[in-house]
Structures are given as C-alpha cells and as structure tokens.
N, C-alpha and C positions, 0 to 999 in steps of 0.2 A: 432636106429643108432648104428652101431658097435662101441665098445669102443676103437678100435685101430686106429680111424681116428683122424688126427691132422690138425687143421685149420692153414694154413700158410698165414699170412698177409704180403703183400708187402707195405712198406712205401717208395715210390720212390723219394720223394722230400724234404718234411719237410719245415720248415719256417726259417731256419738258414743258412744252408750251401750254398756256392756259387760255380759257375762253375770254378772260379779261384782255388778252393781247390780240385776239381775233375771235369774234363771236361765231364765226363760221366753223371753228374747230369742232369736229365731232368727238365726243368723249365717252358716250354710253353705247352699249352694244347695238341698240336699234338704230341710232343715228349714224354710227360708224358703218353698219351694214348697208344702210340706204345710200350713203355717200359712195361706198365701194361699188354698189350696183350701178350708180350713175357713171362712175369712172370707168367701169367695165364696158358699159354701153358706148362710152366715148373713145375706147381703144386701149384701156389698160388690161394687161393679161396676168399680172401678179399683184397681190395685195400684201404689203409689209405691215403687219398689224401689231400694235400695242394695245393693251387694255388698261382701263382705269377703274378705281373703286367707285361706288355711288357718289362719293364726295369729290370725284374727279382727280384724286391723287393716284400716283402710279402704283401698279401691282403687276405680278405675273400669275395671279390666281388662276389655277387651271379651270375651275368651274366657270369663271367669267370668259376665259378663252374658248371653252367648249360652247358656251352660249353664243358668243360672237361668231365663231366658225360655223355653227349650225345656221344662224340667221343669214350669213353670207351665202352659204350653199343653197339655201332656199331661194335665193334671188338670182344667182348667176353661177357660172362654172369657173370663175377666176381661180388661179393658183393661190393657195393660202400659205403665207410665210409668217409664222409667229416669232416674236422677239424673245431672246434670252438676255437682252440688255436691260429691260425694265424701265427705269427712270430715275428721277432725282429727288423723289419725296415719297410719302406714303409708306407702303410695305417694303420699299426697296432699301431703306436706310437704317443702319445701325450706328448709333452715336458712340464715339470712342472717348476715353478719358482725356485725350489730348485736345479735344475740341473739333477734331476732324470727324468725318463720317465714312463708314464702309458701305458700299453698295452690296447688298446681301446676296452672296453667291447661291445659297440654297434656294432663295426666292427666285433668282434668275432661272435655275434649273426647272422650275415649275412651268416655264414657257414651252417645254417639250411635252407636256402632258395634256395639251388641249386638242390633239387630233389633227395637227397640220401636216401638210405634205413636206414643207420646208420650214427651217427656222434659222435665225441668224446665229452665227458662231463667231464671237469676238474673242479671239485667243491671244490677248495681250493685256497688259496692266497699264493703266493711265491714271494720272491725277486730274480730276475734273473740277471745274468751278461753275456754280450756278447761283447767281446773285452773290451773296457774301459767303455762301456755304461751300467749303472745300471737301471733296469726296475722293476716296480711293476706289477705283473700279478695278478689282483684282481678278485676273485670270492667270494664275501661275501655271507652269508646265504641268504640275500634277492635277490642277483643276481643269486644264485643257483635256487631259486624259480622261477625267471623270465625265466631262461633257461629251467627248467623242464616244465613250462607251454607251452613254444614254442615247445619243443619236443613232448608233447602230442598233441598240435594243429596240428603239421605237420605229426604225425604218424610215427616219426623216433625213432628207437631203440637206446638207449644210449650205447656207449662204455665208461664205467666208467674208466677214466684214473687216476692212483694214482702213487705217487712217494715215499710214506712212509706209515708206519702203521697207523699214525694219519689220513691220507687221507681216509683210508678204514673205520676207526671207527667213523669218524665225519659225514660230510654231505652225503657221499655215503650211509652209513647205515641209516641215517635219511630220505633221500629221497626215498630209497627203501621201508622202513617201512611205508612211507606216500603213497605208491602206485604209485610212479612215473615211475615204470618200471614193466614189467611182467617177471617172470622167463622163461628161465634161465637168470640170470644177468651176463653180460659179462664184466669182470674187467681186464683191461690191466695194468700190473705193470711195470712201467718204472724204471729201475735201472741204476746206475752208471752215473746219471746226476748230481751228488752232487757237481761237480766243477762249474756248471753253475746255479744251482737252489738251493737256500738256503732251507735246510730242506729235500732235496732229499737224498736217501739212496744209498750207493755203492752196487754192487753185491757181496755177499758172499753166500755160501750155507745156512748158518744159517739164514741170513736175508731173503732170498727168502722163505725158509720153514716156518719161523715165520709169514710172511705176508700171505702165503697160509692158515695157520691155522686161521687167523683172518677173512677170507672171510665170508660174509653172507651166510646163508643156501640157497641152490639152485643156487649158483654161478658156473660159469665156468671161467677159467682164461687164460690170454695170458701173455707172458713175452716178454718185449722189453728191450734191454740193449745197452748202448752207448759205442761206440769204441771197444776196445779189449775185453770188457766183453760180447759182443754180442754172440759169439760162445759158451763159457761155460754156460752162463745163459740160452740160448735157449735150449741147450742140457739137462740141468738140468730140465727145465720146462717140457720137454717131459717125462722124467723119473718120474716126479711128477704127470703126468696125465693132463698136461696143453697144451696150444696152443702157437704159436710163431709168432713173428713179426721180419722181417729182412728188410734191404733196406738202401739206401744211406741217408735217414733221420737220421739214428742212427749211421751209420758206413761207412766211406768213403773208407776203405781199406779192401782188401781180405786177405792179410797177410802183414807182415812188408815190407814196401816200394812198395807194389803192389796195385795200385788203383783198386777198385772194380767197377763192374756194378751191377745194381739191379738183372739182370738175373743170374750173377755168384753167388750172395748171396742166391737167391732162389734155384738154382740148388744144391748148397752145402747143404742147409738145407733139401731139399727133400732126398738127398743121406743119410744124417744122420738119418732122420726119418725112412727110410727103413732099414738101418743097425740095428736100434734098434727094429725092428719087428713091426713097425707101417706103416700106409699109409697116404699120404696127402689127406685131404678131397677135393672132388670136390666142385664147387660153389653151386651146388644143395644140397649136403650133408651139407655144411656149413650153408646154409639157414635153413635147418631142425634143425641142432644142436643149432642154435641161436634163434630159434622160429620165423623166418622170413617167412617160407614157408606157 
C-alpha cells in the first residue's frame, strides 16, 4: 500500500451532542446512513457509528446498530466501526445512590452485536461530566478482558481509543501483548476532551508527538480532536504519518459561528490531505491498511 494514503474516518453522530446544538446532526438510522454515504463519496473510508433511540437519546441497542449498518451497506462500501462507548444519557446510564451515574458496561457490550467489521475499545476508566451530570465510565482490567474475549468471538478488529499516554501504556499495551489483536494495531488518539473527561489530554504539538512515540510496535494511528482543536490536530497527524477522524461527534462548527455538516468537515479534510501531497484512502485501501481485507 502506498505510504501517501490517509484514512479519513467520519464520526457523524457520537453519543453526546443534540440536534438543539446543531440541527445538521444525524441521529436516526436513515439520516445517519445518508450522511455517511455522502461522506464516503467525499473521501471518507471508515464510519465511526453511534446509534440513538427514537427519542434521540443514547443507546448501544444491537437491533438499531444492525439496522443502521444494513442501511449504510446498501449505500456504500465504507468500513463500519461501531461504538462500545455509547453515550451520556438514555440506555447508557445507571443512577447511583451517591448522585453519580455509571455508564452501563453491559449496554456498551451490545455495540459488538451489530455486525460491524470494527468497534471501538476504550480500555480505561474515567470520570466524565456532561452538563451538571457526573458519570463514571468504567472499564476495569477484568472488564477489558471480557470485551477482548467478545471481540475475538465476533471476529471484530478493535479500534483502540485512548485519551492520554497512560491509556496507551496500560491495558492497550497489555492486551496487545496478550494477543488480543493482530497487527497493524489501530490506535485512535482523542485529544482536547479534557474539559469533559478527567485524565484526558489537551491537544498540543508536544503532547501528540509524545503519544505517537509511545505507540506499540506495528501500530498505525488516527487522531481525533474535540472542538477548535480538530483542524490543527488532524493536520498535524497527517504530517506525522497518521490518519484522521472528523465529524459532528467531535466538532459542531466549521468556523466561528458557522454550523458544520459532516460533509463539510470531510470535504475540508480531503482538501488539506491533497494540499499536503497525500491522497484519501478508498474503503478498499483502508481495509488493506487495517488488515481487514
């Protein structure tokens, strides 16, 4: 595979944002699938998909995932990557007696039952805040082992999602060393989520470069960044030889005061890739690069 190919992932929905924040946010299977098709046509080769209930609240309901995945496959051949992170409301939350909320691990596991080629693997525990609600997103070592076993059972390739250097060096490295994935290991570094996730790192050039240096051997990496950090961080990622994720999951604005669409964000990213002398990978090329072919 030529080294100038860049995988563009579109994350169209996420588990946090609402249509009240940006009316362009697709939340139901038909509108998500249509947005993914248009993003594929614009140059995206992987779709990082969250699903919502009919009331737009978060879920990992396998039936909804299967419906969405089928609709996407009817429209294009993009690589489908389902979330095991879920979201911050709806089916994902269990209220605790102390006033905090747990993000439901068993509900998260259902993200592996929708028939995707890939799925996110968040093998860390963080405290998260959304609005005034505080949540514990727990993936203990034993829960990591449960997730890894389900990934192997389903034949799904992990997208190892990390928010800090510690996340790379702890269970990601442990599980890779234990044989829970085959190279290349695809590691998605999410930066600038530090206002909502305790322990997450902001984007700076030094932080990104230090995290790249910590990656296990035989890794390839993707960079996602929240809000205004999306554009500089993804541009930096390309220059470091990495891949990129854009979309309304991470960033609701195209520029100050201008609401984005998923398609606008992909189109801009593809323009930047080409201006830097690279080319967006096709879905077939992405499968080859990820070891899915």
